[in-house]
ZATIGU-571923 format. One record per residue (C-alpha): residue in three letters; y negated, z, x. Coordinates in Angstrom, 3 decimals, decimal comma. Each point is the difference from the previous one (the first is absolute). Layout:
REM residues N
<resn: ALA | y: Y | z: Z | x: X>
...
REM end
This chain:
REM residues 160
<resn: UNK | y: 0,000 | z: 0,000 | x: 0,000>
<resn: UNK | y: -3,454 | z: -0,902 | x: 1,265>
<resn: UNK | y: -2,556 | z: 2,701 | x: 0,501>
<resn: UNK | y: -3,167 | z: -0,258 | x: -2,017>
<resn: UNK | y: -3,349 | z: -0,132 | x: 1,676>
<resn: UNK | y: -3,420 | z: 0,066 | x: -1,655>
<resn: UNK | y: -0,579 | z: -3,177 | x: -1,971>
<resn: UNK | y: 3,677 | z: -0,990 | x: 0,001>
<resn: UNK | y: 2,567 | z: 0,389 | x: -2,735>
<resn: UNK | y: 3,684 | z: -0,824 | x: 0,083>
<resn: UNK | y: 0,930 | z: -2,609 | x: -2,594>
<resn: UNK | y: 3,340 | z: -0,494 | x: -1,750>
<resn: UNK | y: 1,362 | z: -2,246 | x: 2,763>
<resn: UNK | y: -0,514 | z: 2,748 | x: 2,570>
<resn: UNK | y: -2,815 | z: -1,798 | x: 1,794>
<resn: UNK | y: -3,352 | z: 1,613 | x: 0,472>
<resn: UNK | y: -2,792 | z: -1,474 | x: -2,144>
<resn: UNK | y: -3,616 | z: 0,568 | x: 1,050>
<resn: UNK | y: -1,386 | z: -1,051 | x: -3,382>
<resn: UNK | y: 0,214 | z: 3,315 | x: -1,848>
<resn: UNK | y: -2,970 | z: -0,416 | x: -2,345>
<resn: UNK | y: 0,464 | z: -3,514 | x: -1,403>
<resn: UNK | y: -1,565 | z: -2,189 | x: -2,641>
<resn: UNK | y: 0,873 | z: -3,508 | x: -1,162>
<resn: UNK | y: -3,657 | z: -0,956 | x: -0,455>
<resn: UNK | y: -1,451 | z: -1,746 | x: 3,085>
<resn: UNK | y: -3,542 | z: 1,442 | x: 0,089>
<resn: UNK | y: 1,090 | z: 3,652 | x: -0,431>
<resn: UNK | y: 2,746 | z: -0,654 | x: 2,578>
<resn: UNK | y: -2,558 | z: -1,336 | x: 2,496>
<resn: UNK | y: -2,224 | z: 3,004 | x: -0,731>
<resn: UNK | y: 2,925 | z: 2,315 | x: 0,811>
<resn: UNK | y: 0,525 | z: -1,973 | x: 3,225>
<resn: UNK | y: -3,660 | z: 0,523 | x: 0,954>
<resn: UNK | y: 0,164 | z: 3,716 | x: -0,863>
<resn: UNK | y: 3,021 | z: 0,318 | x: 2,282>
<resn: UNK | y: -1,854 | z: -1,836 | x: 2,801>
<resn: UNK | y: -2,997 | z: 2,338 | x: -0,403>
<resn: UNK | y: 2,217 | z: 3,094 | x: 0,122>
<resn: UNK | y: 2,343 | z: -1,115 | x: 2,788>
<resn: UNK | y: -2,681 | z: -1,656 | x: 2,144>
<resn: UNK | y: -2,622 | z: 2,719 | x: -0,424>
<resn: UNK | y: -2,376 | z: -2,642 | x: -1,332>
<resn: UNK | y: -3,346 | z: 0,589 | x: -1,665>
<resn: UNK | y: 0,616 | z: -2,961 | x: -2,330>
<resn: UNK | y: 2,186 | z: -3,054 | x: -0,552>
<resn: UNK | y: -1,177 | z: -2,947 | x: -2,075>
<resn: UNK | y: 1,499 | z: -3,287 | x: -1,091>
<resn: UNK | y: -2,898 | z: -2,305 | x: -0,849>
<resn: UNK | y: -0,689 | z: -3,635 | x: -0,698>
<resn: UNK | y: -1,929 | z: -1,965 | x: 2,594>
<resn: UNK | y: -3,059 | z: 0,400 | x: -2,229>
<resn: UNK | y: 0,084 | z: 3,767 | x: 0,560>
<resn: UNK | y: 1,233 | z: 0,939 | x: -3,481>
<resn: UNK | y: 2,551 | z: 2,813 | x: -0,048>
<resn: UNK | y: 3,486 | z: -0,879 | x: -1,208>
<resn: UNK | y: 1,451 | z: 3,451 | x: 0,649>
<resn: UNK | y: -0,982 | z: 2,923 | x: 2,231>
<resn: UNK | y: 0,768 | z: 3,523 | x: 1,085>
<resn: UNK | y: -2,097 | z: 2,585 | x: 1,780>
<resn: UNK | y: 0,736 | z: 3,155 | x: 1,915>
<resn: UNK | y: 0,095 | z: 3,368 | x: -1,731>
<resn: UNK | y: -1,856 | z: 1,549 | x: 2,941>
<resn: UNK | y: -3,711 | z: 0,737 | x: 0,044>
<resn: UNK | y: -0,506 | z: -2,853 | x: 2,451>
<resn: UNK | y: 0,817 | z: -3,159 | x: -1,888>
<resn: UNK | y: -1,416 | z: -3,452 | x: -0,567>
<resn: UNK | y: -1,052 | z: -1,383 | x: -3,378>
<resn: UNK | y: 2,425 | z: -2,873 | x: -0,757>
<resn: UNK | y: -2,728 | z: -2,002 | x: -1,754>
<resn: UNK | y: -2,141 | z: 0,087 | x: 3,128>
<resn: UNK | y: 3,025 | z: -0,992 | x: 2,092>
<resn: UNK | y: 0,622 | z: -2,938 | x: -2,358>
<resn: UNK | y: -3,631 | z: -1,102 | x: 0,296>
<resn: UNK | y: 0,354 | z: 0,187 | x: 3,794>
<resn: UNK | y: 3,147 | z: -2,164 | x: -0,301>
<resn: UNK | y: -2,099 | z: -2,673 | x: -1,700>
<resn: UNK | y: -2,396 | z: -0,065 | x: 2,953>
<resn: UNK | y: 2,807 | z: 0,138 | x: 2,560>
<resn: UNK | y: 1,723 | z: -2,915 | x: -1,758>
<resn: UNK | y: -3,140 | z: -2,094 | x: 0,476>
<resn: UNK | y: -0,084 | z: 0,975 | x: 3,694>
<resn: UNK | y: 3,656 | z: -1,000 | x: 0,217>
<resn: UNK | y: -0,781 | z: -3,423 | x: -1,485>
<resn: UNK | y: -2,840 | z: -0,535 | x: 2,463>
<resn: UNK | y: 2,196 | z: 1,103 | x: 2,929>
<resn: UNK | y: 2,795 | z: -2,370 | x: -1,020>
<resn: UNK | y: -2,369 | z: -2,966 | x: -0,140>
<resn: UNK | y: -2,123 | z: 0,868 | x: 3,024>
<resn: UNK | y: 2,236 | z: 1,772 | x: 2,467>
<resn: UNK | y: 3,727 | z: 0,279 | x: -0,730>
<resn: UNK | y: 2,309 | z: -2,982 | x: -0,222>
<resn: UNK | y: 2,261 | z: 1,597 | x: -2,627>
<resn: UNK | y: -0,204 | z: 2,395 | x: -2,930>
<resn: UNK | y: -1,267 | z: 3,478 | x: 0,808>
<resn: UNK | y: 2,613 | z: 2,546 | x: -1,030>
<resn: UNK | y: -1,772 | z: 3,297 | x: 0,746>
<resn: UNK | y: -3,554 | z: 1,209 | x: 0,505>
<resn: UNK | y: -1,236 | z: 3,489 | x: 0,810>
<resn: UNK | y: -3,414 | z: 1,568 | x: -0,203>
<resn: UNK | y: -0,664 | z: 3,477 | x: 1,346>
<resn: UNK | y: -2,718 | z: 2,458 | x: 0,850>
<resn: UNK | y: -0,605 | z: 2,112 | x: 3,103>
<resn: UNK | y: 1,527 | z: 3,098 | x: -1,620>
<resn: UNK | y: 3,406 | z: -1,678 | x: -0,288>
<resn: UNK | y: -0,099 | z: -0,865 | x: -3,716>
<resn: UNK | y: 1,347 | z: -3,507 | x: -0,535>
<resn: UNK | y: 0,900 | z: -2,466 | x: -2,716>
<resn: UNK | y: 2,892 | z: -2,324 | x: 0,815>
<resn: UNK | y: 0,559 | z: -3,067 | x: -2,168>
<resn: UNK | y: 3,173 | z: -2,077 | x: -0,315>
<resn: UNK | y: -0,429 | z: -3,402 | x: -1,673>
<resn: UNK | y: 2,930 | z: -1,669 | x: -1,750>
<resn: UNK | y: 0,869 | z: -2,039 | x: -3,076>
<resn: UNK | y: 1,675 | z: 1,561 | x: -2,993>
<resn: UNK | y: 1,193 | z: -2,332 | x: -2,762>
<resn: UNK | y: -2,058 | z: -2,766 | x: 1,671>
<resn: UNK | y: -3,176 | z: 2,115 | x: -0,186>
<resn: UNK | y: -1,804 | z: 1,365 | x: 3,062>
<resn: UNK | y: -0,078 | z: 3,806 | x: 0,093>
<resn: UNK | y: -0,999 | z: 2,634 | x: 2,507>
<resn: UNK | y: 1,688 | z: 3,310 | x: 0,702>
<resn: UNK | y: -2,643 | z: 2,334 | x: 1,425>
<resn: UNK | y: 0,710 | z: 3,435 | x: 1,437>
<resn: UNK | y: -2,582 | z: 2,562 | x: 1,100>
<resn: UNK | y: 0,986 | z: 2,541 | x: 2,619>
<resn: UNK | y: -1,212 | z: 2,144 | x: 2,883>
<resn: UNK | y: 2,756 | z: -0,686 | x: 2,515>
<resn: UNK | y: 0,728 | z: -3,706 | x: 0,218>
<resn: UNK | y: 3,001 | z: 0,279 | x: 2,334>
<resn: UNK | y: 2,408 | z: -0,641 | x: -2,888>
<resn: UNK | y: -2,159 | z: -2,483 | x: -1,941>
<resn: UNK | y: 2,192 | z: -3,026 | x: 0,794>
<resn: UNK | y: 3,158 | z: 1,848 | x: -1,047>
<resn: UNK | y: -1,625 | z: 1,248 | x: -3,225>
<resn: UNK | y: -1,340 | z: -3,470 | x: -0,887>
<resn: UNK | y: 3,395 | z: -1,556 | x: 0,650>
<resn: UNK | y: 1,754 | z: 2,591 | x: -2,158>
<resn: UNK | y: -2,575 | z: -0,439 | x: -2,766>
<resn: UNK | y: 0,149 | z: -3,793 | x: -0,029>
<resn: UNK | y: 3,801 | z: -0,023 | x: 0,058>
<resn: UNK | y: 0,205 | z: 2,527 | x: -2,832>
<resn: UNK | y: -2,538 | z: -1,805 | x: -2,176>
<resn: UNK | y: 1,703 | z: -3,356 | x: 0,542>
<resn: UNK | y: 3,386 | z: 1,509 | x: -0,852>
<resn: UNK | y: -1,337 | z: 1,557 | x: -3,231>
<resn: UNK | y: -1,559 | z: -3,276 | x: -1,157>
<resn: UNK | y: 3,016 | z: -2,095 | x: 0,994>
<resn: UNK | y: 2,422 | z: 2,318 | x: -1,800>
<resn: UNK | y: -2,170 | z: -0,003 | x: -3,122>
<resn: UNK | y: -0,665 | z: -3,738 | x: -0,164>
<resn: UNK | y: 2,983 | z: -1,521 | x: 1,819>
<resn: UNK | y: 2,666 | z: 2,601 | x: -0,712>
<resn: UNK | y: 0,667 | z: 0,762 | x: 3,666>
<resn: UNK | y: -1,867 | z: 0,138 | x: 3,300>
<resn: UNK | y: 0,036 | z: -3,208 | x: 2,064>
<resn: UNK | y: 1,746 | z: 1,763 | x: 2,904>
<resn: UNK | y: 2,962 | z: 0,841 | x: -2,286>
<resn: UNK | y: -0,442 | z: 3,786 | x: 0,177>
<resn: UNK | y: -0,804 | z: 2,431 | x: -2,752>
REM end
């Protein structure tokens, strides 16, 4: 028998399942994913926004130091325009990530990707950016999996 760890539950097949608090609705499922990222990554906020800066879904920290998701989404809109300029003027390929930070160590990291053929941005706000890449990767993978399961019936990599 497998031992349980926080966030894991043994399912009927005997395999450990990390998805303890589930929903079949995609937006609430993505919101739960963002809440988990905020908690596990010690983030101030996590936002999934359209390239126009409108919030699709968000989560913010329960701590006193947190970032307003609506402000983060508005920042995403500006960062998306910077991304477009950078792709045309400087880079030879699509920009995947952009980061903006202040001298105190507060930073906003943005991951750009398409979801259902629509451009979206996953933005995370944090103090220690050492794990930003890992957190963005986990967030993007989780969001893609949720959407693929809901709309296609299974994730494209064949895992559930």
